[in-house]
MIDOSE-1310 file (N, C-alpha, C; in nm, 2 decimals, decimal comma, always signed):
residues 159
mnir	-7,66/+3,52/-0,87/-7,53/+3,63/-0,86/-7,46/+3,58/-0,97; -7,43/+3,65/-1,09/-7,28/+3,64/-1,14/-7,16/+3,65/-1,18; -7,10/+3,62/-1,21/-6,92/+3,70/-1,18/-6,93/+3,87/-1,19; -7,01/+3,91/-1,25/-7,04/+4,06/-1,28/-7,06/+4,10/-1,15
alil	-7,19/+4,08/-1,11/-7,22/+4,14/-0,97/-7,16/+4,13/-0,85; -7,11/+3,97/-0,85/-7,00/+3,95/-0,78/-6,86/+4,06/-0,76; -6,79/+4,11/-0,89/-6,71/+4,19/-0,89/-6,74/+4,33/-0,85; -6,85/+4,38/-0,87/-6,92/+4,52/-0,86/-6,95/+4,54/-0,73
vatg	-6,97/+4,42/-0,63/-7,01/+4,44/-0,47/-6,88/+4,44/-0,42; -6,78/+4,35/-0,46/-6,66/+4,38/-0,40/-6,59/+4,49/-0,44; -6,59/+4,54/-0,54/-6,52/+4,71/-0,58/-6,63/+4,80/-0,48; -6,77/+4,75/-0,47/-6,81/+4,88/-0,40/-6,79/+4,89/-0,27
mfla	-6,76/+4,74/-0,18/-6,71/+4,76/-0,07/-6,58/+4,79/-0,01; -6,46/+4,76/-0,10/-6,38/+4,84/-0,12/-6,37/+4,99/-0,11; -6,43/+5,04/-0,23/-6,43/+5,18/-0,22/-6,50/+5,25/-0,04; -6,64/+5,18/-0,05/-6,67/+5,23/+0,10/-6,56/+5,22/+0,17
fvle	-6,49/+5,12/+0,20/-6,43/+5,12/+0,37/-6,30/+5,20/+0,31; -6,22/+5,21/+0,17/-6,14/+5,35/+0,17/-6,18/+5,47/+0,20; -6,35/+5,49/+0,12/-6,40/+5,62/+0,20/-6,45/+5,63/+0,32; -6,45/+5,55/+0,39/-6,45/+5,57/+0,51/-6,36/+5,59/+0,63
hlpm	-6,24/+5,53/+0,54/-6,16/+5,50/+0,65/-6,03/+5,67/+0,58; -6,07/+5,73/+0,51/-6,02/+5,85/+0,45/-5,97/+5,98/+0,54; -5,84/+5,99/+0,54/-5,80/+6,10/+0,63/-5,86/+6,22/+0,61; -5,90/+6,30/+0,71/-6,00/+6,44/+0,72/-5,93/+6,47/+0,84
pdil	-5,95/+6,63/+0,82/-5,91/+6,74/+0,91/-6,03/+6,72/+1,02; -5,95/+6,77/+1,15/-6,04/+6,74/+1,28/-6,16/+6,81/+1,25; -6,17/+6,93/+1,13/-6,30/+7,00/+1,12/-6,39/+6,93/+1,05; -6,34/+6,86/+0,93/-6,43/+6,82/+0,88/-6,48/+6,69/+0,90
lwlq	-6,43/+6,63/+1,05/-6,45/+6,45/+1,03/-6,57/+6,45/+1,06; -6,67/+6,52/+1,12/-6,81/+6,53/+1,14/-6,91/+6,56/+1,06; -6,83/+6,58/+0,92/-6,89/+6,56/+0,81/-6,91/+6,46/+0,68; -6,82/+6,35/+0,76/-6,78/+6,24/+0,66/-6,90/+6,16/+0,63
pawv	-6,96/+6,12/+0,50/-7,06/+6,04/+0,51/-7,05/+5,89/+0,60; -7,16/+5,81/+0,63/-7,17/+5,65/+0,62/-7,18/+5,62/+0,52; -7,03/+5,57/+0,47/-7,02/+5,57/+0,32/-7,04/+5,37/+0,37; -7,00/+5,33/+0,44/-7,03/+5,14/+0,44/-7,17/+5,16/+0,51
lllv	-7,23/+5,23/+0,54/-7,38/+5,21/+0,62/-7,45/+5,25/+0,46; -7,44/+5,35/+0,36/-7,49/+5,34/+0,25/-7,45/+5,26/+0,13; -7,36/+5,15/+0,16/-7,34/+5,05/+0,06/-7,41/+4,94/+0,12; -7,48/+4,97/+0,25/-7,56/+4,87/+0,29/-7,66/+4,83/+0,28
tllv	-7,74/+4,97/+0,29/-7,87/+5,00/+0,20/-7,85/+4,98/+0,08; -7,77/+5,03/-0,04/-7,79/+4,97/-0,12/-7,79/+4,86/-0,19; -7,70/+4,74/-0,11/-7,71/+4,61/-0,11/-7,87/+4,53/-0,07; -7,90/+4,56/+0,05/-8,06/+4,53/+0,08/-8,13/+4,56/-0,01
lhap	-8,16/+4,71/-0,06/-8,27/+4,74/-0,11/-8,25/+4,69/-0,27; -8,14/+4,68/-0,35/-8,13/+4,58/-0,48/-8,13/+4,41/-0,46; -8,10/+4,40/-0,33/-8,09/+4,18/-0,33/-8,11/+4,18/-0,19; -8,25/+4,21/-0,18/-8,31/+4,19/-0,01/-8,28/+4,04/+0,05
hifg	-8,30/+3,93/-0,02/-8,30/+3,80/-0,10/-8,15/+3,74/-0,03; -8,04/+3,85/-0,08/-7,91/+3,80/-0,08/-7,84/+3,87/+0,07; -7,85/+3,96/+0,02/-7,73/+4,00/+0,12/-7,90/+4,07/+0,23; -7,88/+4,02/+0,37/-7,94/+4,00/+0,49/-7,86/+3,99/+0,61
lwla	-7,90/+3,97/+0,71/-7,85/+3,99/+0,87/-7,70/+3,96/+0,83; -7,67/+3,83/+0,78/-7,54/+3,79/+0,76/-7,46/+3,91/+0,70; -7,46/+4,01/+0,66/-7,35/+4,08/+0,60/-7,32/+4,19/+0,70; -7,40/+4,21/+0,84/-7,39/+4,26/+0,92/-7,25/+4,18/+1,04
lplg	-7,20/+4,08/+1,00/-7,14/+4,01/+1,12/-7,00/+4,06/+1,10; -6,95/+4,02/+0,94/-6,86/+4,04/+0,86/-6,78/+4,22/+0,85; -6,93/+4,27/+0,80/-6,86/+4,43/+0,77/-6,87/+4,50/+0,93; -6,95/+4,50/+1,00/-6,99/+4,50/+1,11/-6,79/+4,52/+1,22
lmld	-6,78/+4,37/+1,24/-6,62/+4,35/+1,25/-6,57/+4,43/+1,24; -6,55/+4,44/+1,08/-6,40/+4,51/+0,99/-6,46/+4,67/+1,01; -6,55/+4,71/+1,04/-6,56/+4,86/+1,13/-6,51/+4,89/+1,24; -6,52/+4,79/+1,31/-6,48/+4,81/+1,47/-6,38/+4,80/+1,45
vehn	-6,29/+4,69/+1,42/-6,15/+4,72/+1,39/-6,05/+4,83/+1,30; -6,12/+4,85/+1,17/-6,10/+5,00/+1,13/-6,13/+5,11/+1,26; -6,21/+5,13/+1,31/-6,27/+5,29/+1,36/-6,22/+5,26/+1,51; -6,20/+5,12/+1,58/-6,06/+5,12/+1,68/-6,23/+5,12/+1,78
sllg	-6,30/+5,06/+1,75/-6,42/+5,05/+1,86/-6,45/+4,91/+1,96; -6,54/+4,94/+2,01/-6,58/+4,85/+2,10/-6,62/+4,72/+2,02; -6,58/+4,60/+2,04/-6,62/+4,48/+1,93/-6,75/+4,41/+1,95; -6,78/+4,44/+1,84/-6,93/+4,39/+1,78/-7,04/+4,54/+1,81
mhvl	-6,95/+4,63/+1,82/-7,08/+4,80/+1,85/-7,10/+4,81/+1,70; -7,06/+4,79/+1,60/-7,10/+4,81/+1,47/-7,19/+4,71/+1,40; -7,13/+4,57/+1,49/-7,26/+4,49/+1,44/-7,39/+4,47/+1,49; -7,42/+4,52/+1,59/-7,52/+4,51/+1,62/-7,59/+4,67/+1,56
tlav	-7,54/+4,74/+1,56/-7,58/+4,88/+1,46/-7,59/+4,87/+1,30; -7,54/+4,75/+1,25/-7,54/+4,75/+1,12/-7,68/+4,59/+1,15; -7,73/+4,52/+1,21/-7,79/+4,44/+1,21/-7,94/+4,50/+1,22; -7,95/+4,61/+1,33/-8,05/+4,67/+1,33/-8,11/+4,75/+1,20
hifv	-7,95/+4,83/+1,12/-7,96/+4,90/+0,99/-8,04/+4,81/+0,90; -7,98/+4,66/+0,91/-8,08/+4,56/+0,82/-8,19/+4,51/+0,82; -8,21/+4,50/+0,93/-8,33/+4,47/+0,99/-8,47/+4,60/+0,95; -8,40/+4,67/+1,01/-8,56/+4,77/+0,96/-8,51/+4,77/+0,80
lqll	-8,42/+4,77/+0,75/-8,41/+4,82/+0,55/-8,52/+4,66/+0,53; -8,46/+4,57/+0,61/-8,59/+4,47/+0,51/-8,71/+4,47/+0,54; -8,71/+4,52/+0,67/-8,91/+4,54/+0,70/-8,94/+4,70/+0,58; -8,87/+4,76/+0,53/-8,91/+4,87/+0,45/-8,85/+4,85/+0,30
yrrm	-8,77/+4,77/+0,25/-8,74/+4,77/+0,14/-8,85/+4,81/+0,02; -8,92/+4,72/+0,06/-9,08/+4,73/-0,04/-9,16/+4,88/-0,09; -9,13/+4,94/+0,02/-9,17/+5,10/+0,02/-9,08/+5,17/-0,03; -8,96/+5,13/+0,01/-8,82/+5,22/-0,01/-8,88/+5,23/-0,17
amfn	-8,87/+5,10/-0,25/-8,89/+5,11/-0,39/-8,96/+5,17/-0,42; -9,08/+5,21/-0,35/-9,21/+5,28/-0,43/-9,16/+5,45/-0,43; -9,10/+5,47/-0,33/-9,05/+5,58/-0,24/-9,01/+5,70/-0,38; -9,04/+5,79/-0,39/-8,94/+5,93/-0,50/-8,77/+5,91/-0,38
flqq	-8,69/+6,04/-0,51/-8,57/+6,07/-0,39/-8,59/+6,15/-0,26; -8,67/+6,21/-0,24/-8,67/+6,26/-0,18/-8,70/+6,19/-0,05; -8,80/+6,09/-0,04/-8,87/+6,01/+0,04/-8,73/+5,94/+0,09; -8,70/+5,86/-0,04/-8,57/+5,78/+0,03/-8,45/+5,83/+0,11
tavv	-8,42/+5,97/+0,04/-8,35/+6,08/+0,12/-8,37/+6,08/+0,27; -8,46/+6,10/+0,32/-8,56/+6,11/+0,43/-8,51/+6,00/+0,53; -8,56/+5,86/+0,43/-8,54/+5,75/+0,54/-8,41/+5,68/+0,55; -8,29/+5,73/+0,50/-8,17/+5,71/+0,48/-8,11/+5,82/+0,59
fllv	-8,17/+5,94/+0,57/-8,14/+6,04/+0,73/-8,19/+5,94/+0,89; -8,28/+5,90/+0,85/-8,34/+5,84/+0,99/-8,24/+5,74/+1,01; -8,19/+5,66/+0,90/-8,14/+5,52/+0,94/-8,05/+5,57/+0,97; -7,95/+5,66/+0,93/-7,82/+5,68/+0,99/-7,77/+5,81/+1,10
vlqq	-7,95/+5,84/+1,14/-7,92/+5,89/+1,31/-7,93/+5,77/+1,38; -8,01/+5,68/+1,35/-8,05/+5,53/+1,44/-7,91/+5,50/+1,46; -7,81/+5,45/+1,34/-7,74/+5,36/+1,36/-7,62/+5,49/+1,42; -7,57/+5,59/+1,45/-7,54/+5,71/+1,49/-7,53/+5,72/+1,66
llsy	-7,68/+5,71/+1,70/-7,77/+5,70/+1,84/-7,73/+5,60/+1,90; -7,77/+5,48/+1,81/-7,67/+5,35/+1,93/-7,53/+5,33/+1,92; -7,50/+5,41/+1,82/-7,35/+5,39/+1,89/-7,30/+5,45/+1,97; -7,32/+5,60/+1,97/-7,33/+5,70/+2,09/-7,34/+5,60/+2,23
wava	-7,45/+5,55/+2,22/-7,54/+5,46/+2,37/-7,47/+5,42/+2,41; -7,35/+5,32/+2,34/-7,27/+5,18/+2,33/-7,13/+5,23/+2,40; -7,11/+5,39/+2,33/-7,01/+5,40/+2,39/-7,06/+5,48/+2,55; -7,14/+5,55/+2,55/-7,18/+5,62/+2,66/-7,16/+5,49/+2,82
lvse	-7,31/+5,38/+2,76/-7,25/+5,29/+2,87/-7,13/+5,26/+2,97; -7,04/+5,23/+2,85/-6,90/+5,20/+2,88/-6,81/+5,29/+2,88; -6,78/+5,38/+2,90/-6,67/+5,50/+2,90/-6,72/+5,59/+3,00; -6,64/+5,65/+3,03/-6,67/+5,73/+3,19/-6,72/+5,86/+3,17
nmvp	-6,61/+5,88/+3,04/-6,59/+6,05/+3,02/-6,67/+6,13/+2,90; -6,73/+6,15/+2,82/-6,85/+6,15/+2,76/-6,84/+6,28/+2,65; -6,75/+6,30/+2,54/-6,79/+6,43/+2,52/-6,91/+6,46/+2,38; -6,96/+6,57/+2,37/-7,05/+6,63/+2,30/-7,01/+6,53/+2,18
vslw	-7,15/+6,52/+2,11/-7,14/+6,51/+1,97/-7,21/+6,51/+1,87; -7,20/+6,50/+1,76/-7,27/+6,60/+1,67/-7,31/+6,44/+1,56; -7,47/+6,42/+1,60/-7,52/+6,33/+1,58/-7,58/+6,34/+1,39; -7,61/+6,48/+1,41/-7,71/+6,49/+1,31/-7,61/+6,54/+1,16
tpal	-7,48/+6,59/+1,22/-7,40/+6,60/+1,05/-7,34/+6,49/+0,98; -7,29/+6,32/+1,00/-7,31/+6,24/+0,90/-7,41/+6,22/+0,88; -7,56/+6,22/+1,00/-7,66/+6,14/+0,86/-7,69/+6,22/+0,79; -7,71/+6,41/+0,82/-7,69/+6,51/+0,68/-7,67/+6,47/+0,58
tsal	-7,50/+6,45/+0,55/-7,43/+6,47/+0,47/-7,43/+6,29/+0,35; -7,49/+6,19/+0,47/-7,52/+6,10/+0,40/-7,65/+6,12/+0,31; -7,67/+6,16/+0,38/-7,85/+6,18/+0,32/-7,82/+6,27/+0,19; -7,75/+6,35/+0,20/-7,72/+6,44/+0,05/-7,68/+6,38/+0,01
vwpw	-7,60/+6,30/-0,01/-7,49/+6,19/-0,10/-7,57/+6,08/-0,17; -7,65/+6,01/-0,07/-7,74/+5,91/-0,10/-7,84/+5,88/-0,28; -7,89/+6,04/-0,31/-7,93/+6,02/-0,41/-7,83/+6,02/-0,58; -7,70/+6,08/-0,51/-7,59/+6,08/-0,61/-7,55/+5,90/-0,63
vyal	-7,47/+5,83/-0,53/-7,46/+5,72/-0,48/-7,62/+5,62/-0,52; -7,73/+5,65/-0,51/-7,80/+5,57/-0,60/-7,82/+5,57/-0,73; -7,82/+5,70/-0,79/-7,82/+5,71/-0,94/-7,67/+5,65/-1,01; -7,54/+5,69/-0,92/-7,43/+5,60/-1,03/-7,48/+5,45/-0,98
thma	-7,49/+5,40/-0,88/-7,52/+5,24/-0,90/-7,63/+5,19/-0,98; -7,75/+5,29/-0,99/-7,82/+5,25/-1,14/-7,78/+5,27/-1,23; -7,70/+5,32/-1,27/-7,63/+5,37/-1,42/-7,53/+5,23/-1,41; -7,43/+5,16/-1,32/-7,35/+5,12/-1,31/-7,44/+4,94/-1,35
larl	-7,55/+4,93/-1,31/-7,63/+4,79/-1,33/-7,68/+4,79/-1,49; -7,75/+4,90/-1,49/-7,79/+4,94/-1,63/-7,67/+4,92/-1,73; -7,55/+4,97/-1,68/-7,42/+4,93/-1,78/-7,41/+4,82/-1,82; -7,41/+4,74/-1,70/-7,35/+4,57/-1,68/-7,51/+4,51/-1,71
hls	-7,61/+4,56/-1,75/-7,70/+4,45/-1,80/-7,74/+4,34/-1,66; -7,75/+4,46/-1,56/-7,79/+4,33/-1,39/-7,91/+4,37/-1,36; -7,97/+4,48/-1,35/-8,09/+4,55/-1,35/-8,22/+4,46/-1,35
């Protein structure tokens, strides 16, 4: 991994965390895509031998602190996400945009469901949540993020 790729990954992580923490009105809060999950998906799909399960620990802990959630909850959900992606990354490379979008949708729904279950096990009063809208917006954003990443990689001659 050269210095240009390292700068691109660090910039992507910074942007994903900034977009994840972007303040939104309460009515639009459930429409916010899972930006860090999309970044992890991109990193694992482009370089699965470099970005593996070790990535779940620092990113998950940073997400736990940022979202003020249970310590280790995002580590678990990111580890499951990366594990499933490493099982599917060769197939995902062969999929077209619609199939990739469907897989990203299902992976974000799985992450949302695991997070909801973890919170439900610990807390007594649960509010109804919408698990589908963050997954739907993440799936709708995925083709654009994927295309922009490919353009950046081609521009920097990293692909």
